[in-house]
TORBA-184539 format. One record per atom (N, C-alpha, C): residue number from 1; atom name; x, y, z. Coordinates in steps of 0.02 Angstrom, whole numbers, always signed. Example, Ala and Ser with C-alpha at 12.3 -4.5 7.8 and 13.67 -1.06 7.14 Angstrom:
<pts>
<pt 1; N; <+660; -284; +390>>
<pt 1; CA; <+615; -225; +390>>
<pt 1; C; <+660; -165; +390>>
<pt 2; N; <+642; -112; +354>>
<pt 2; CA; <+684; -53; +357>>
<pt 2; C; <+645; +2; +394>>
</pts>
This chain:
<pts>
<pt 1; N; <+1088; +485; +88>>
<pt 1; CA; <+1016; +506; +101>>
<pt 1; C; <+1013; +572; +60>>
<pt 2; N; <+966; +572; +9>>
<pt 2; CA; <+961; +626; -40>>
<pt 2; C; <+911; +676; -16>>
<pt 3; N; <+898; +728; -41>>
<pt 3; CA; <+853; +777; -24>>
<pt 3; C; <+783; +753; -20>>
<pt 4; N; <+769; +716; -68>>
<pt 4; CA; <+692; +679; -79>>
<pt 4; C; <+684; +646; -12>>
<pt 5; N; <+722; +605; +2>>
<pt 5; CA; <+719; +556; +68>>
<pt 5; C; <+706; +618; +125>>
<pt 6; N; <+744; +656; +142>>
<pt 6; CA; <+744; +713; +181>>
<pt 6; C; <+670; +741; +185>>
<pt 7; N; <+654; +772; +134>>
<pt 7; CA; <+587; +799; +127>>
<pt 7; C; <+532; +762; +142>>
<pt 8; N; <+537; +680; +121>>
<pt 8; CA; <+472; +644; +133>>
<pt 8; C; <+486; +624; +212>>
<pt 9; N; <+542; +637; +254>>
<pt 9; CA; <+547; +631; +330>>
<pt 9; C; <+502; +690; +348>>
<pt 10; N; <+526; +747; +325>>
<pt 10; CA; <+501; +805; +367>>
<pt 10; C; <+429; +806; +354>>
<pt 11; N; <+391; +786; +290>>
<pt 11; CA; <+324; +795; +289>>
<pt 11; C; <+302; +736; +333>>
<pt 12; N; <+309; +689; +330>>
<pt 12; CA; <+286; +637; +379>>
<pt 12; C; <+286; +658; +449>>
<pt 13; N; <+329; +693; +472>>
<pt 13; CA; <+335; +714; +524>>
<pt 13; C; <+290; +779; +549>>
<pt 14; N; <+279; +817; +494>>
<pt 14; CA; <+219; +881; +509>>
<pt 14; C; <+155; +847; +483>>
<pt 15; N; <+138; +780; +457>>
<pt 15; CA; <+87; +756; +450>>
<pt 15; C; <+43; +788; +381>>
<pt 16; N; <+89; +846; +342>>
<pt 16; CA; <+49; +864; +293>>
<pt 16; C; <+56; +807; +225>>
<pt 17; N; <+0; +830; +173>>
<pt 17; CA; <+11; +778; +125>>
<pt 17; C; <+55; +826; +65>>
<pt 18; N; <+75; +773; +23>>
<pt 18; CA; <+114; +814; -33>>
<pt 18; C; <+62; +861; -65>>
<pt 19; N; <+5; +858; -79>>
<pt 19; CA; <-41; +923; -96>>
<pt 19; C; <-32; +971; -58>>
<pt 20; N; <-40; +979; +10>>
<pt 20; CA; <-32; +1033; +68>>
<pt 20; C; <+41; +1052; +47>>
<pt 21; N; <+93; +1019; +48>>
<pt 21; CA; <+154; +1060; +36>>
<pt 21; C; <+156; +1090; -27>>
<pt 22; N; <+137; +1065; -97>>
<pt 22; CA; <+135; +1088; -160>>
<pt 22; C; <+83; +1151; -138>>
<pt 23; N; <+34; +1151; -116>>
<pt 23; CA; <-6; +1217; -122>>
<pt 23; C; <+36; +1264; -88>>
<pt 24; N; <+73; +1255; -21>>
<pt 24; CA; <+104; +1311; +7>>
<pt 24; C; <+168; +1334; -40>>
<pt 25; N; <+181; +1298; -68>>
<pt 25; CA; <+250; +1312; -110>>
<pt 25; C; <+223; +1348; -188>>
<pt 26; N; <+153; +1341; -210>>
<pt 26; CA; <+140; +1360; -262>>
<pt 26; C; <+151; +1341; -315>>
<pt 27; N; <+148; +1253; -309>>
<pt 27; CA; <+176; +1220; -376>>
<pt 27; C; <+129; +1159; -371>>
<pt 28; N; <+138; +1121; -441>>
<pt 28; CA; <+97; +1059; -449>>
<pt 28; C; <+125; +1004; -388>>
<pt 29; N; <+52; +957; -371>>
<pt 29; CA; <+81; +907; -324>>
<pt 29; C; <+123; +851; -366>>
<pt 30; N; <+135; +847; -430>>
<pt 30; CA; <+171; +811; -462>>
<pt 30; C; <+246; +825; -462>>
<pt 31; N; <+265; +896; -456>>
<pt 31; CA; <+314; +928; -451>>
<pt 31; C; <+349; +915; -387>>
<pt 32; N; <+319; +913; -325>>
<pt 32; CA; <+330; +903; -257>>
<pt 32; C; <+343; +825; -262>>
<pt 33; N; <+304; +780; -291>>
<pt 33; CA; <+318; +726; -286>>
<pt 33; C; <+376; +698; -314>>
<pt 34; N; <+397; +733; -378>>
<pt 34; CA; <+465; +711; -409>>
<pt 34; C; <+525; +718; -360>>
<pt 35; N; <+511; +767; -320>>
<pt 35; CA; <+565; +793; -269>>
<pt 35; C; <+584; +745; -225>>
<pt 36; N; <+521; +713; -198>>
<pt 36; CA; <+518; +659; -144>>
<pt 36; C; <+548; +594; -167>>
<pt 37; N; <+535; +577; -237>>
<pt 37; CA; <+557; +525; -254>>
<pt 37; C; <+629; +519; -303>>
<pt 38; N; <+635; +590; -291>>
<pt 38; CA; <+707; +597; -324>>
<pt 38; C; <+720; +602; -401>>
<pt 39; N; <+664; +615; -437>>
<pt 39; CA; <+658; +608; -505>>
<pt 39; C; <+695; +673; -531>>
<pt 40; N; <+682; +726; -489>>
<pt 40; CA; <+710; +799; -498>>
<pt 40; C; <+725; +830; -425>>
<pt 41; N; <+751; +891; -433>>
<pt 41; CA; <+775; +913; -381>>
<pt 41; C; <+734; +983; -364>>
<pt 42; N; <+717; +1011; -325>>
<pt 42; CA; <+703; +1071; -304>>
<pt 42; C; <+749; +1137; -340>>
<pt 43; N; <+725; +1173; -379>>
<pt 43; CA; <+768; +1229; -382>>
<pt 43; C; <+793; +1274; -319>>
<pt 44; N; <+853; +1307; -328>>
<pt 44; CA; <+875; +1352; -285>>
<pt 44; C; <+829; +1390; -255>>
<pt 45; N; <+775; +1437; -287>>
<pt 45; CA; <+738; +1471; -265>>
<pt 45; C; <+683; +1431; -220>>
<pt 46; N; <+673; +1372; -229>>
<pt 46; CA; <+627; +1329; -196>>
<pt 46; C; <+646; +1298; -126>>
<pt 47; N; <+722; +1303; -121>>
<pt 47; CA; <+746; +1273; -56>>
<pt 47; C; <+737; +1317; +14>>
<pt 48; N; <+743; +1377; -10>>
<pt 48; CA; <+728; +1423; +49>>
<pt 48; C; <+643; +1411; +67>>
<pt 49; N; <+609; +1414; +19>>
<pt 49; CA; <+530; +1408; +34>>
<pt 49; C; <+509; +1344; +62>>
<pt 50; N; <+560; +1288; +62>>
<pt 50; CA; <+543; +1230; +85>>
<pt 50; C; <+571; +1219; +158>>
<pt 51; N; <+626; +1264; +165>>
<pt 51; CA; <+648; +1281; +238>>
<pt 51; C; <+594; +1305; +294>>
<pt 52; N; <+565; +1349; +249>>
<pt 52; CA; <+516; +1398; +289>>
<pt 52; C; <+464; +1361; +299>>
<pt 53; N; <+429; +1310; +258>>
<pt 53; CA; <+364; +1272; +260>>
<pt 53; C; <+381; +1222; +315>>
<pt 54; N; <+442; +1197; +328>>
<pt 54; CA; <+456; +1146; +351>>
<pt 54; C; <+484; +1168; +435>>
<pt 55; N; <+478; +1241; +436>>
<pt 55; CA; <+510; +1273; +506>>
<pt 55; C; <+592; +1249; +522>>
<pt 56; N; <+624; +1242; +453>>
<pt 56; CA; <+710; +1226; +470>>
<pt 56; C; <+737; +1269; +443>>
<pt 57; N; <+815; +1255; +449>>
<pt 57; CA; <+860; +1317; +412>>
<pt 57; C; <+873; +1268; +357>>
<pt 58; N; <+902; +1310; +301>>
<pt 58; CA; <+925; +1287; +225>>
<pt 58; C; <+967; +1227; +267>>
<pt 59; N; <+1018; +1251; +299>>
<pt 59; CA; <+1077; +1206; +307>>
<pt 59; C; <+1050; +1136; +334>>
<pt 60; N; <+992; +1140; +374>>
<pt 60; CA; <+959; +1081; +409>>
<pt 60; C; <+947; +1031; +366>>
<pt 61; N; <+899; +1059; +295>>
<pt 61; CA; <+889; +1017; +237>>
<pt 61; C; <+931; +963; +216>>
<pt 62; N; <+997; +995; +220>>
<pt 62; CA; <+1062; +956; +207>>
<pt 62; C; <+1101; +909; +259>>
<pt 63; N; <+1074; +931; +320>>
<pt 63; CA; <+1132; +886; +359>>
<pt 63; C; <+1077; +833; +395>>
<pt 64; N; <+1097; +769; +379>>
<pt 64; CA; <+1065; +712; +394>>
<pt 64; C; <+1029; +706; +464>>
<pt 65; N; <+1081; +723; +509>>
<pt 65; CA; <+1063; +702; +586>>
<pt 65; C; <+1012; +755; +603>>
<pt 66; N; <+1006; +797; +580>>
<pt 66; CA; <+949; +857; +596>>
<pt 66; C; <+885; +837; +577>>
<pt 67; N; <+882; +814; +521>>
<pt 67; CA; <+815; +789; +484>>
<pt 67; C; <+787; +736; +511>>
<pt 68; N; <+829; +666; +524>>
<pt 68; CA; <+798; +613; +539>>
<pt 68; C; <+792; +620; +614>>
<pt 69; N; <+811; +660; +642>>
<pt 69; CA; <+785; +668; +725>>
<pt 69; C; <+715; +671; +726>>
<pt 70; N; <+695; +628; +753>>
<pt 70; CA; <+609; +630; +771>>
<pt 70; C; <+595; +637; +855>>
<pt 71; N; <+586; +688; +891>>
<pt 71; CA; <+568; +675; +958>>
<pt 71; C; <+505; +652; +970>>
<pt 72; N; <+465; +626; +935>>
<pt 72; CA; <+404; +607; +947>>
<pt 72; C; <+428; +526; +953>>
<pt 73; N; <+467; +507; +918>>
<pt 73; CA; <+486; +429; +925>>
<pt 73; C; <+543; +420; +986>>
<pt 74; N; <+566; +458; +1016>>
<pt 74; CA; <+617; +465; +1069>>
<pt 74; C; <+578; +422; +1123>>
<pt 75; N; <+614; +380; +1164>>
<pt 75; CA; <+583; +347; +1216>>
<pt 75; C; <+623; +380; +1272>>
<pt 76; N; <+579; +389; +1329>>
<pt 76; CA; <+622; +429; +1386>>
<pt 76; C; <+619; +368; +1437>>
</pts>
C-alpha cells in the first residue's frame, strides 16, 4: 500500500474533502489529489504537516496496520 492510499483512507476517516486538506496544507487541491492517486508524492516538508492534519505520527503514515484500522467499523 502506497502513501496515496494511506492518505485517502485517513481522509475518508476524517470526512474531510481533498479541498479541505489542501487548504489546511496551503497547497492546491490538484497537488493533494495527485498524492492520493500516487501520480506524485508529498515532499519531505509536507509529511510532518500531513501527520499533524491527520493527528497521527509520521511513522504511522508509513505503517499499514496503524492507518487501516478504523474503530468506527469494528464490531463489538
